[in-house]
C-alpha positions in Angstrom: 137.7 59.4 131.5 141.2 58.2 130.4 140.4 55.5 132.4 137.4 54.5 130.3 139.9 54.9 127.4 142.4 52.9 128.9 140.1 49.9 129.9 138.8 50.0 126.1 142.1 49.6 124.7 142.9 47.0 127.2 139.6 45.2 126.1 140.2 45.2 122.6 143.5 43.7 123.0 142.0 40.9 125.1 140.1 38.0 123.8 138.2 37.5 126.9 137.0 41.1 127.4 133.7 42.1 126.6 134.2 44.8 123.8 131.0 45.9 122.5 129.7 46.3 126.0 133.2 48.7 127.0 132.4 50.5 123.8 128.8 51.3 124.4 130.0 52.6 127.8 132.3 55.0 126.0 130.0 55.9 123.7 127.3 57.0 126.6 129.9 58.9 128.0 129.8 61.1 124.7 126.0 61.7 125.1 127.2 63.7 128.3 126.6 67.5 127.6 129.1 68.0 130.5 132.0 66.2 129.1 135.0 68.2 128.6 135.5 68.9 124.9 139.2 67.4 125.0 138.1 64.1 126.9 135.0 64.2 124.5 137.6 64.6 121.4 139.4 61.6 122.7 136.7 59.3 122.9 135.6 60.3 119.5 138.9 59.6 117.7 139.2 56.2 119.8 135.8 55.1 118.6 136.3 55.9 115.5 139.3 53.6 115.3 137.7 51.3 117.2 134.9 50.9 114.3 137.5 50.7 111.8 139.3 48.0 113.5 135.9 45.9 113.7 134.8 46.4 110.3 132.2 43.9 109.0 130.4 43.8 112.2 126.7 45.3 112.1 127.5 46.7 115.3 130.7 48.7 114.0 128.3 50.4 111.5 126.0 51.4 114.3 128.9 52.7 116.2 129.9 54.8 113.1 126.0 55.9 112.5 125.8 57.2 116.0 129.3 59.1 115.8 127.7 60.6 112.8 124.3 61.8 114.4 126.6 63.1 117.2 128.9 65.0 115.0 125.3 66.6 113.9 125.6 64.7 110.2 122.5 62.9 109.1 123.3 59.0 109.4 121.6 57.7 106.5 122.9 53.8 107.3 120.4 53.5 110.2 118.2 52.7 107.4 119.8 49.9 106.4 120.4 48.4 109.9 116.7 48.6 110.7 116.0 46.3 107.7 118.1 43.5 108.6 116.7 40.0 109.4 116.7 38.9 111.9 117.5 41.5 114.2 120.6 41.3 115.0 120.7 44.2 118.1 120.4 43.7 121.7 118.1 46.0 123.6 120.9 48.3 124.5 121.9 48.5 121.2 118.1 49.5 120.1 118.8 53.1 121.9 121.4 54.0 119.5 119.4 53.1 116.6 116.4 55.3 118.2 118.9 57.8 118.6 119.7 58.2 115.1 116.1 58.0 113.9 113.9 61.6 113.1 110.8 61.8 115.6 108.0 59.7 114.3 106.5 56.0 115.3 109.7 53.9 114.2 111.8 56.2 116.7 108.9 55.4 119.4 108.5 51.7 118.7 112.6 51.5 119.5 112.5 53.2 122.8 109.6 51.1 123.7 111.5 48.0 122.6 114.7 48.9 124.5 112.7 49.7 127.6 112.1 46.1 127.9 115.8 45.7 129.4 115.9 45.9 133.0 118.6 47.6 133.0 119.2 51.0 134.7 118.9 53.9 132.3 121.5 56.3 131.2 120.1 59.7 131.4 120.4 60.3 127.5 117.9 56.9 127.3 115.4 58.3 129.6 115.4 61.7 127.7 115.1 60.0 124.4 112.1 57.7 125.8 110.4 60.8 127.3 110.8 63.1 124.5 109.6 60.0 122.2 106.4 59.7 124.2 106.1 63.6 124.2 106.1 63.7 120.6 103.5 61.1 119.9 101.0 62.3 122.0 101.4 65.9 120.3 101.0 64.0 117.0 97.8 62.5 118.4 99.6 59.0 118.1 97.9 58.6 121.4 98.1 54.5 121.4 101.8 54.8 120.9 102.3 57.3 123.4 100.4 55.7 125.8 102.7 52.4 125.3 105.9 54.6 126.3 104.4 56.4 128.8 102.9 53.3 130.5 106.6 51.7 130.4 108.3 54.7 132.1 105.5 54.8 134.6 106.0 51.1 135.4 109.7 51.6 135.7 110.0 55.0 137.7 106.5 55.4 139.4 107.4 59.0 139.8 104.9 62.5 139.6 106.6 63.2 136.2 105.7 59.7 134.7 102.5 59.6 136.4 101.5 63.2 134.9 102.4 62.0 131.3 100.5 59.0 131.5 97.5 60.4 133.2 97.2 62.9 130.5 97.4 60.5 127.5 94.6 58.5 129.0 92.7 61.6 129.5 93.0 62.5 126.2 91.7 58.8 125.0 88.9 59.4 127.0 89.9 56.1 129.6 89.0 58.5 132.9 88.7 55.6 135.6 92.1 54.7 134.5 93.5 58.2 134.6 91.9 59.0 137.9 93.5 55.5 139.2 97.0 56.7 137.9 96.6 60.1 140.0 95.1 58.2 143.2 97.7 55.9 143.4 100.7 58.7 142.9 99.4 60.6 145.4 99.1 57.9 147.9 102.6 56.8 147.1 104.0 60.8 147.3 102.0 61.4 150.5 103.5 58.4 152.1 106.8 59.5 151.3 106.1 62.9 152.9 105.7 65.1 149.8 102.7 67.4 149.1 101.3 66.7 145.8 99.4 69.4 145.2 99.4 69.6 141.2 98.3 65.7 141.1 95.4 66.9 143.1 94.8 70.1 140.7 94.8 67.5 137.6 92.5 65.2 139.4 90.1 68.0 140.0 90.7 69.1 136.4 90.0 65.4 135.2 86.6 65.2 137.3 85.2 68.5 136.6 86.1 67.4 132.4 83.8 64.5 132.8 81.0 66.3 134.7 81.1 65.9 138.3 81.8 69.7 139.8 80.7 68.4 143.3 84.2 65.7 143.3 86.0 68.6 141.3 85.6 71.2 144.3 86.5 68.3 146.6 89.8 67.5 144.8 91.0 71.4 144.0 90.2 72.3 147.9 92.6 69.7 148.8 95.1 71.0 146.4 94.2 74.6 147.5 95.3 73.3 151.2 98.8 72.1 149.8 99.3 75.7 148.6 98.0 75.5 145.2 97.2 78.8 143.8 95.6 77.3 140.4 93.2 75.3 142.6 92.4 78.5 144.2 92.1 80.3 140.8 89.7 77.5 139.7 87.5 77.5 142.6 87.1 80.8 142.5 86.2 81.2 138.8 83.9 78.3 139.5 82.1 80.5 142.1 82.0 83.5 139.4 80.6 81.0 136.8 78.1 79.7 139.1 76.8 83.6 139.7 78.3 82.9 143.6 79.8 86.5 143.0 80.7 87.1 146.8 82.5 83.7 147.1 84.4 84.5 143.7 85.6 88.1 145.3 86.6 86.4 148.5 88.6 83.9 146.5 90.3 86.3 144.0 90.9 88.8 146.7 93.0 86.2 149.0 94.9 85.6 145.7 96.1 89.3 144.8 97.3 89.4 148.6 100.2 87.1 147.3 103.4 88.0 146.3 103.4 88.1 143.4 99.8 87.6 142.7 99.0 84.6 140.3 98.2 84.9 136.7 94.7 86.0 136.2 94.0 87.1 140.1 93.6 90.8 139.1 91.6 89.8 136.0 89.3 88.0 138.3 89.1 90.0 141.2 88.2 93.1 138.6 85.3 90.9 137.0 83.9 90.0 140.1 83.6 93.5 140.7 81.6 94.5 138.0 77.7 94.3 138.4 75.4 91.5 137.0 74.4 91.2 133.7 71.0 92.2 134.5 71.8 95.4 136.8 70.0 98.2 135.3 72.8 100.5 133.6 74.3 103.7 135.9 72.9 107.1 134.6 74.5 110.6 135.7 71.8 112.8 136.8 71.6 116.0 134.8 73.2 119.4 136.4 69.6 120.9 136.3 68.5 118.2 138.8 71.0 118.2 141.3 70.0 119.5 144.4 
């Protein structure tokens, strides 16, 4: 890390040095939670001095705002920076603006704009974009959530990005697109030698939610074959709802033998042992009538 500081000092003293690229790299290091406290303090002191030396540049104000945010204080200047016209900041610098904002549509929009840059994301940038998408989805701003999660999935094509995008598409009622995301990801994960049981689970739940129980059972069966206890629970529950008590008992009984048994397995097993609702109630024979 000391080498980074020295590199920045050299860049500041050289007209050919890309000063801001070096300073932003140093600032990125401050977002690392595993950075040693002594090194973090040295970086903060140096960045504060650098911002003071570059006074008059709007980027210096952004740098100071980030240092305030990382110190746990409210960087109020960021609102004025966001109002500048034309926008003087690069996509990389949009990450720092977004990081200074509270959760909300503006933060999500800035993260989306920053994602347009093809450069590899720092870990903190990925978490910021991911959390911004989750926040939008939880606030039911589903169009904003979709834009962010679609951009992340286009970039990473991973199981986690597919699941986020799928859930938002499902909540938007776009079932065909949601299923296509899962189908594509299942194919890719399977080709890579992985066992995408969670993706099959969600594909089955999606089919069931849109009224196709036959297809749902097929997908859940594939998930169960890959080791999914949740899919097995759902299939046993479907059997119980369909009054196929024997099949439900068989499904729940297999699950309670697991170590440990999954949640609801014992409850499902116990419920499947109860008599059906139309069975006459059992009565005790009075003592005087016993042989």
